[in-house]
C-alpha positions in Angstrom: -4.5 -23.1 -1.8 -2.4 -20.1 -1.4 -3.1 -18.5 -4.9 -6.7 -19.0 -4.5 -6.7 -17.1 -1.1 -4.5 -14.2 -2.8 -7.0 -14.1 -5.7 -9.8 -14.0 -3.3 -8.1 -11.3 -1.3 -7.8 -9.1 -4.4 -11.5 -10.0 -5.7 -12.6 -8.7 -2.0 -10.9 -5.6 -2.1 -12.0 -4.6 -5.8 -15.6 -5.4 -4.9 -15.2 -3.2 -2.0 -13.6 -0.5 -3.5 -16.3 0.0 -6.2 -18.8 0.9 -3.5 -17.0 4.0 -2.7 -13.9 4.8 -4.9 -13.0 8.4 -6.0 -15.0 10.4 -8.6 -13.6 13.0 -10.4 -15.1 16.5 -10.8 -15.8 17.5 -14.4 -16.4 20.7 -16.1 -19.3 21.6 -18.6 -17.3 20.0 -21.5 -17.1 16.7 -19.4 -13.4 17.1 -19.0 -11.9 16.3 -15.5 -10.9 19.4 -13.8 -7.4 19.9 -12.3 -6.6 21.6 -9.0 -4.8 24.5 -9.8 -2.7 24.6 -6.5 -1.4 20.8 -6.9 -2.0 19.9 -10.4 -3.8 16.8 -9.5 -7.3 15.4 -10.7 -9.6 16.9 -8.5 -12.3 14.4 -6.5 -16.0 15.3 -6.7 -16.6 13.2 -3.7 -14.4 15.0 -1.4 -14.8 14.3 2.5 -14.5 17.9 3.7 -14.2 21.6 2.7 -10.9 22.6 1.2 -9.3 25.6 2.8 -6.9 26.8 0.1 -8.7 30.0 -1.9 -7.4 28.6 -5.3 -9.1 25.0 -4.4 -12.3 26.8 -3.4 -12.7 28.8 -6.2 -12.1 25.9 -8.9 -15.1 24.0 -7.2 -17.1 26.9 -7.1 -16.4 27.7 -10.9 -17.6 24.2 -11.4 -21.0 24.7 -9.7 -19.9 22.5 -6.6 -21.7 23.4 -3.3 -19.0 23.0 -0.5 -21.5 24.0 2.1 -22.9 20.7 2.5 -19.6 19.4 3.8 -18.0 19.7 7.0 -14.7 21.4 7.8 -11.8 18.6 7.8 -11.1 19.4 11.3 -14.7 18.6 12.1 -14.7 15.5 9.8 -16.6 12.3 11.8 -18.6 9.3 10.7 -21.7 10.8 11.8 -21.6 14.3 10.0 -21.1 12.8 6.2 -23.6 11.2 4.2 -23.2 7.6 3.5 -20.8 6.8 0.7 -20.7 3.0 0.4 -19.3 0.2 2.4 -15.7 0.8 1.4 -15.5 4.4 2.3 -17.5 3.9 5.5 -15.4 1.0 6.8 -12.1 1.9 5.7 -11.7 5.4 3.9 -13.3 7.6 6.5 -12.0 6.1 9.5 -8.5 6.4 8.3 -8.9 10.0 7.2 -10.5 10.9 10.7 -7.4 9.3 12.3 -5.1 11.2 9.8 -7.0 14.7 10.6 -6.8 14.2 14.7 -2.9 13.2 14.4 -2.1 16.0 11.9 -4.2 18.6 14.3 -2.1 17.4 17.1 1.4 17.5 15.5 0.5 20.5 13.3 1.3 18.8 9.8 -0.9 16.2 8.0 2.5 15.0 6.2 4.1 13.9 9.3 0.7 12.5 10.2 0.9 10.0 7.4 4.3 9.0 8.5 3.5 8.6 12.2 0.0 6.7 11.2 1.8 4.3 9.0 4.3 3.4 11.9 1.5 3.0 14.4 -0.4 0.7 12.1 2.7 -1.3 11.4 3.3 -1.5 15.2 0.0 -3.1 16.0 0.4 -5.2 13.0 4.0 -6.5 14.2 2.9 -9.8 15.7 1.4 -10.7 12.3 4.3 -9.5 9.9 6.9 -10.7 12.2 5.6 -14.2 11.9 5.5 -13.7 7.9 9.0 -12.5 8.0 10.1 -15.8 10.2 8.4 -17.7 7.7 10.7 -16.7 5.1 13.8 -17.3 7.2 12.4 -20.8 8.2 11.9 -21.4 4.6 15.6 -20.5 3.9 16.4 -23.1 6.6 14.3 -25.8 5.0 15.5 -25.1 1.7 18.2 -27.9 1.6 15.9 -30.4 2.5 13.1 -29.1 0.2 15.6 -29.2 -2.8 16.5 -32.8 -2.2 12.7 -33.6 -2.1 12.1 -32.0 -5.4 15.1 -34.0 -6.6 13.7 -37.2 -5.1 10.4 -36.7 -7.0 11.9 -35.5 -10.1 10.1 -36.8 -13.3 7.8 -38.7 -11.0 4.1 -37.4 -12.1 1.9 -40.6 -10.8 -0.9 -39.5 -8.3 0.7 -41.6 -5.8 4.2 -39.9 -6.1 2.6 -37.0 -5.7 0.6 -37.7 -2.7 3.9 -39.1 -1.0 5.8 -35.8 -1.9 3.1 -33.6 -0.4 3.2 -35.9 2.8 7.1 -35.6 3.2 6.7 -31.9 2.3 4.1 -31.5 5.3 7.0 -33.2 7.4 9.5 -30.8 6.6 6.9 -27.8 7.2 6.1 -29.0 10.6 9.8 -29.7 11.5 10.7 -26.1 10.3 7.5 -24.4 11.7 6.4 -23.2 8.4 2.8 -22.2 7.9 2.3 -20.9 4.3 -0.9 -19.1 5.3 0.9 -16.7 7.5 1.9 -14.4 4.6 -1.9 -14.5 3.0 -3.2 -13.0 6.5 -0.8 -9.9 6.3 -2.0 -9.6 2.4 -5.6 -9.6 3.7 -4.9 -6.5 5.8 -2.1 -4.8 3.5 -3.7 -4.6 0.4 -7.3 -2.9 1.5 -5.3 -0.5 3.7 -3.1 0.9 0.6 -5.9 1.5 -1.2 -7.8 3.2 1.9 -4.7 5.4 2.0 -4.9 6.0 -1.6 -8.7 7.2 -1.6 -7.8 9.4 1.7 -5.1 11.1 -0.2 -7.3 11.9 -3.0 -10.6 12.8 -1.0 -8.9 15.0 1.9 -8.3 18.6 0.9 -6.5 18.8 4.1 -3.9 16.2 2.9 -3.4 16.8 -0.7 -3.3 20.9 0.1 -0.6 20.3 2.7 3.2 20.7 2.4 6.1 18.7 3.8 9.9 19.4 3.2 8.8 22.0 0.4 6.7 19.2 -1.4 3.0 19.4 -2.1 1.2 16.3 -0.7 -1.3 16.3 -3.7 1.1 16.7 -6.2 2.8 13.9 -8.1 6.4 14.1 -9.0 5.9 14.2 -12.7 3.7 17.4 -12.3 6.3 18.8 -9.7 9.1 18.3 -11.9 7.3 20.1 -14.9 7.0 23.1 -12.4 10.6 23.3 -11.8 10.8 21.4 -8.4 13.3 18.8 -8.9 13.2 17.7 -5.3 10.4 15.3 -6.4 12.9 13.2 -8.1 14.2 12.1 -4.6 10.7 10.7 -3.7 10.7 8.3 -6.8 14.4 7.1 -5.9 13.1 6.6 -2.2 10.1 4.7 -3.6 12.3 2.4 -5.9 15.1 1.9 -3.3 12.7 1.1 -0.6 10.8 -1.1 -2.7 14.0 -2.9 -3.9 15.3 -3.6 -0.3 12.2 -4.8 1.2 11.6 -7.2 -1.8 15.6 -8.4 -1.5 15.4 -9.2 2.2 12.4 -11.4 1.5 13.8 -13.3 -1.6 15.6 -16.6 -1.3 12.8 -18.3 0.3 11.6 -20.3 -2.6 11.5 -23.9 -2.7 13.1 -24.7 -5.9 16.0 -23.1 -8.0 13.2 -22.6 -10.8 10.9 -21.1 -8.6 13.6 -18.9 -6.9 14.4 -17.7 -10.4 10.8 -16.9 -11.3 10.1 -15.0 -8.3 13.4 -12.9 -8.9 12.2 -11.9 -12.3 8.7 -11.3 -10.8 10.2 -8.9 -8.0 12.4 -6.9 -10.7 9.4 -6.3 -12.9 7.1 -5.4 -10.0 10.0 -3.0 -9.1 10.4 -1.2 -12.5 6.2 -1.0 -12.5 6.2 0.5 -9.2 9.1 3.0 -10.3 6.8 3.9 -13.1 3.7 4.2 -11.2 5.5 6.5 -8.5 6.0 9.1 -11.3 2.3 9.8 -11.2 1.2 9.0 -7.6 0.7 11.9 -5.3 3.5 12.8 -2.9 1.3 11.8 0.1 0.9 8.1 -0.8 4.5 8.1 -1.7 5.2 8.9 1.8 3.2 6.1 3.0 4.7 3.7 0.6 8.3 4.5 1.6 7.4 4.7 5.5 5.6 1.2 5.0 8.7 -0.3 3.0 11.3 1.1 5.4 9.4 -0.6 8.2 9.5 -3.9 6.4 13.1 -3.5 5.8 14.1 -2.7 9.6 11.6 -5.4 10.8 13.2 -8.0 8.4 16.8 -7.1 9.6 15.8 -7.5 13.1 14.3 -10.8 12.4 17.3 -12.0 10.4 19.6 -11.0 13.6 17.5 -13.0 15.9 17.6 -15.9 13.9 21.2 -15.8 13.7 
């Protein structure tokens, strides 16, 4: 049941994102145009006007009319054309909030960090329950292991029904609800993609700098240009992902499932590490902040449980 819900969440996210995802600017040769300032692929469906002269010139050279777009500081839901459900419901509201916070604190990179923290604080009651579920599963693990041994090699329908009934009793005893984690995924997955879209389509963000790093530039492009500080971003993404996964581990019901989850976590960390090489610095800021919040939250939950 849980796997079906996760698949439904992923399918819904894909369907929504296809109604308004990033489209890239192409030249007369049908090649994707790169931003001379950041080295990233330029979006053709940006939400507002860029301010950097290099970026403006690049759009104009490719016959893109920027006059139809509002300035980023004036971006609202009413002064841009309809661009699909995904953009209207998720991307634009998120972009507008980032702009407003960025104008207030005078830096859009810090705005990404602050907004991520605000969103996680709002979602804290849900994410706290998910973290507590993990701790409850660890407490229930000895009894669940005994249950697995009791019904080992018993595959009849009657035995499976009895096993399910006894498992529900254990779940009730330790206040375990497997669906709690799915609720967080239902919010977290589209939120990540919305941040990803906003980074690509907001010139105010991808033209911004933070700590000497261009938010629209990926580490691989930054390193090629001689700025080796981007290596720190990759390391922080990998470390934050590793510790956030590690603090959630150990809640599997069987040794086999626990080993399988450990292997999947290691594969995920490696894949995320490779992906971070080509992700923009802006989305990596979101990822690092989000994962760090998860680490701190889980440590607090563990302390409370102890």
